[in-house]
C-alpha distance (Angstrom), angle and dihedral (degrees) to the residues before:
residue distance angle dihedral
X1 . . .
X2 3.84 . .
X3 3.83 127.6 .
X4 3.75 93.1 -96.7
X5 3.77 92.3 54.1
X6 3.89 90.9 45.0
X7 3.69 91.5 50.1
X8 3.75 93.5 52.7
X9 3.75 92.8 47.0
X10 3.82 100.5 40.2
X11 3.77 102.5 27.3
X12 3.81 94.6 -130.2
X13 3.77 141.8 53.0
X14 3.80 131.8 -163.6
X15 3.80 116.9 -137.5
X16 3.81 136.2 168.2
X17 3.78 131.7 -118.3
X18 3.77 118.9 -130.5
X19 3.80 109.6 -95.4
X20 3.85 96.2 -120.5
X21 3.79 140.1 123.6
X22 3.81 93.5 -80.4
X23 3.81 90.9 57.9
X24 3.83 92.6 43.8
X25 3.79 90.2 51.3
X26 3.82 94.3 46.4
X27 3.79 90.4 50.9
X28 3.76 91.2 47.9
X29 3.91 92.0 51.3
X30 3.85 90.3 46.5
X31 3.78 90.8 49.7
X32 3.81 90.9 52.2
X33 3.81 89.7 48.9
X34 3.80 89.4 50.2
X35 3.79 86.0 58.7
X36 3.80 87.7 47.0
X37 3.81 93.4 -116.6
X38 3.83 99.3 145.9
X39 3.79 130.0 178.5
X40 3.76 121.2 -111.6
X41 3.80 111.9 -75.0
X42 3.79 94.4 26.6
X43 3.76 133.9 90.2
X44 3.79 141.7 173.0
X45 3.88 109.2 -115.1
X46 3.80 126.2 -174.7
X47 3.79 117.3 -109.8
X48 3.79 101.9 162.0
X49 3.89 124.7 21.7
X50 3.85 109.5 -76.2
X51 3.84 92.9 9.0
X52 3.78 135.7 100.3
X53 3.75 129.5 -163.8
X54 3.82 126.2 -156.3
X55 3.76 111.4 -108.0
X56 2.97 148.8 -125.8
X57 3.79 88.3 11.0
X58 3.80 138.4 -27.6
X59 3.82 98.9 -149.1
X60 3.80 92.8 61.7
X61 3.86 92.8 50.5
X62 3.75 100.7 76.6
X63 3.80 132.5 -3.2
X64 3.84 91.0 -134.8
X65 3.82 88.0 70.7
X66 3.80 90.4 69.4
X67 3.73 99.1 25.6
X68 3.84 91.7 61.2
X69 3.84 88.2 66.8
X70 3.84 93.9 56.1
X71 3.79 96.1 38.3
X72 3.79 85.3 59.6
X73 3.83 100.6 39.8
X74 3.84 90.0 -119.5
X75 3.88 94.5 159.8
X76 3.85 88.9 56.3
X77 3.83 92.2 42.0
X78 3.83 91.8 53.8
X79 3.75 91.4 49.0
X80 3.83 91.2 51.3
X81 3.83 92.5 46.9
X82 3.84 97.8 44.4
X83 3.82 103.4 24.8
X84 3.79 86.2 -132.2
X85 3.76 138.4 105.7
X86 3.82 105.4 -116.9
X87 3.76 131.8 -176.2
X88 3.84 132.6 -153.5
X89 3.85 114.0 -101.7
X90 3.81 104.8 167.6
X91 3.80 145.3 5.2
X92 3.77 120.2 -159.1
X93 3.77 132.2 -174.9
X94 3.81 110.3 -164.7
X95 3.77 131.8 -177.6
X96 3.84 119.6 -161.9
X97 3.80 135.0 179.3
X98 3.74 116.1 178.6
X99 3.82 131.6 118.2
X100 3.78 93.4 -132.5
X101 3.82 130.9 49.5
X102 3.80 110.8 -78.9
X103 3.86 86.7 -163.5
X104 3.83 112.1 33.8
X105 3.79 126.7 -170.6
X106 3.76 112.7 -31.2
X107 3.84 145.3 128.9
X108 3.77 122.1 -121.6
X109 3.83 89.1 -141.7
X110 3.82 123.4 38.5
X111 3.79 143.7 135.8
X112 3.81 121.8 -105.6
X113 3.81 124.7 174.6
X114 3.80 102.9 -37.4
X115 3.78 93.8 -31.4
X116 3.81 137.1 98.0
X117 3.76 115.9 -140.4
X118 3.82 114.7 -155.8
X119 3.75 131.2 -3.1
X120 3.77 119.3 -27.0
X121 3.02 117.5 -130.0
X122 3.78 85.5 35.7
X123 3.73 122.3 -107.5
X124 3.77 128.3 -127.1
X125 3.81 131.4 -118.4
X126 3.80 136.1 -158.5
X127 3.81 116.5 -153.6
X128 3.78 127.3 -175.0
X129 3.78 124.0 -176.8
X130 3.81 111.5 -167.9
X131 3.78 115.6 -140.7
X132 3.82 102.6 -104.8
X133 3.84 97.5 159.7
X134 3.78 139.4 5.0
X135 3.79 87.8 -134.7
X136 3.75 98.5 57.1
X137 3.82 117.3 92.7
X138 3.87 91.5 -162.3
X139 3.79 118.8 155.6
X140 3.81 145.4 80.3
X141 3.80 133.1 -67.3
X142 3.81 117.8 -148.1
X143 3.81 133.9 -164.9
X144 3.78 102.3 -133.1
X145 3.81 114.9 -124.2
X146 3.81 95.1 -1.6
X147 3.88 90.4 125.1
X148 3.80 86.4 73.5
X149 3.79 92.5 53.9
X150 3.76 101.9 68.4
X151 3.80 112.6 158.8
X152 3.80 119.6 -148.9
X153 3.76 131.4 -150.6
X154 3.80 94.8 27.3
X155 3.87 111.2 164.5
X156 3.78 116.9 -134.3
X157 3.83 92.5 -116.6
X158 3.84 88.4 63.4
X159 3.80 93.5 63.6
X160 3.76 116.0 101.3
X161 3.84 92.9 -174.2
X162 3.79 132.6 10.2
X163 3.75 103.1 -81.2
X164 3.76 95.4 9.5
X165 3.83 121.4 85.3
X166 3.75 133.7 -168.9
X167 3.84 89.8 -100.9
X168 3.80 89.4 50.9
X169 3.80 89.0 55.4
X170 3.78 90.6 59.8
X171 3.81 90.1 61.2
X172 3.80 90.2 71.7
X173 3.85 87.5 71.8
X174 3.83 90.5 56.1
X175 3.79 108.8 33.0
X176 3.79 134.7 55.1
X177 3.83 126.1 -114.1
X178 3.79 119.6 -134.3
X179 3.82 129.0 -169.9
X180 3.71 131.4 -141.6
X181 3.81 112.1 -164.9
X182 3.79 136.6 -176.2
X183 3.81 113.8 -64.5
X184 3.74 144.3 177.4
X185 3.81 92.2 -121.7
X186 3.82 112.4 -10.4
X187 3.78 119.1 107.7
X188 3.79 135.5 -178.1
X189 3.87 129.9 -125.4
X190 3.84 115.0 -170.5
X191 3.74 143.4 169.0
X192 3.83 108.8 -110.9
X193 3.81 93.4 -134.5
X194 3.77 87.4 66.4
X195 3.75 116.6 107.8
X196 3.82 107.7 -113.5
X197 3.74 140.7 160.7
X198 3.81 133.9 -158.8
X199 3.83 110.6 -118.4
X200 3.83 118.6 -126.1
X201 3.82 119.6 -95.5
X202 3.76 130.6 -134.6
X203 3.79 99.0 -100.0
X204 3.80 94.0 -138.9
X205 3.84 94.3 46.0
X206 3.78 106.3 30.2
X207 3.76 122.7 -178.5
X208 3.80 143.3 -112.5
X209 3.78 131.2 -147.7
X210 3.82 139.8 178.4
X211 3.80 117.8 -135.9
X212 3.73 128.3 -164.3
X213 3.81 121.0 -164.4
X214 3.83 120.6 -155.8
X215 3.83 127.1 -170.0
X216 3.80 137.4 163.1
X217 3.81 115.4 -84.8
X218 3.84 93.1 -109.8
X219 3.83 88.4 53.7
X220 3.74 91.6 51.0
X221 3.82 89.6 50.1
X222 3.79 92.6 50.5
X223 3.84 101.1 40.6
X224 3.79 109.2 22.1
X225 3.80 113.4 22.7
X226 3.79 93.9 84.8
X227 3.79 91.4 63.2
X228 3.84 115.5 80.5
X229 3.84 95.3 -146.7
X230 3.81 92.8 55.0
X231 3.80 94.0 41.5
X232 3.85 92.7 52.0
X233 3.74 91.5 47.8
X234 3.76 92.7 48.5
X235 3.77 94.0 47.6
X236 3.80 90.5 52.3
X237 3.81 92.0 47.0
X238 3.77 93.6 50.0
X239 3.82 91.7 47.1
X240 3.78 89.3 52.5
X241 3.75 90.6 52.6
X242 3.80 91.1 53.3
X243 3.79 91.8 47.7
X244 3.77 90.2 47.1
X245 3.87 91.0 56.5
X246 3.81 93.1 47.7
């Protein structure tokens, strides 16, 4: 079974970055951010309890954050895995330090009452947790294949957590859970309809990760193009794709 087939079946795939200067520089920058050593004009601001996100933007912080995608042919890889032409909508760098999951089991895209939450069809994300410490269990847990089990017409009173319904909970009796944890070079690509959960951190060490969000061009136009940060990132990403092809 090839990676495309595995990705369709499982909803995720683990791959490895090339061990080159771009990766070394990105890990170095993320390690400094983990220590909250930020460059002038940038800061780490809390979004969820016990987490901090790099502001005002991650893509402007260091060129390695975008170069890593092209050093590793990520646009082409995403096309092979999904069969679709995707574009970059967002880059996040997030630090967390809490000994329980700040974001337990959920889908980024789901149906509730007569509404759709998130992008439909679902988008795709790349997450990389650099290895900061041997003691930290940081990473993500995934429910294998759950992106193919999307329940419709779920009333809001049947949700046990935001993005996780009573019916979703039953899937844990049928499907396997898989962990992706911090690594020196391994990263995760996953379908955002997949049930997933952030693993707890070591409170004294914490963790940091970089997250890339990809959607279809029409979804970017509808949901992101009115925000300058996303628009500037997307223009840069698309120009890099063109230059990469020339």
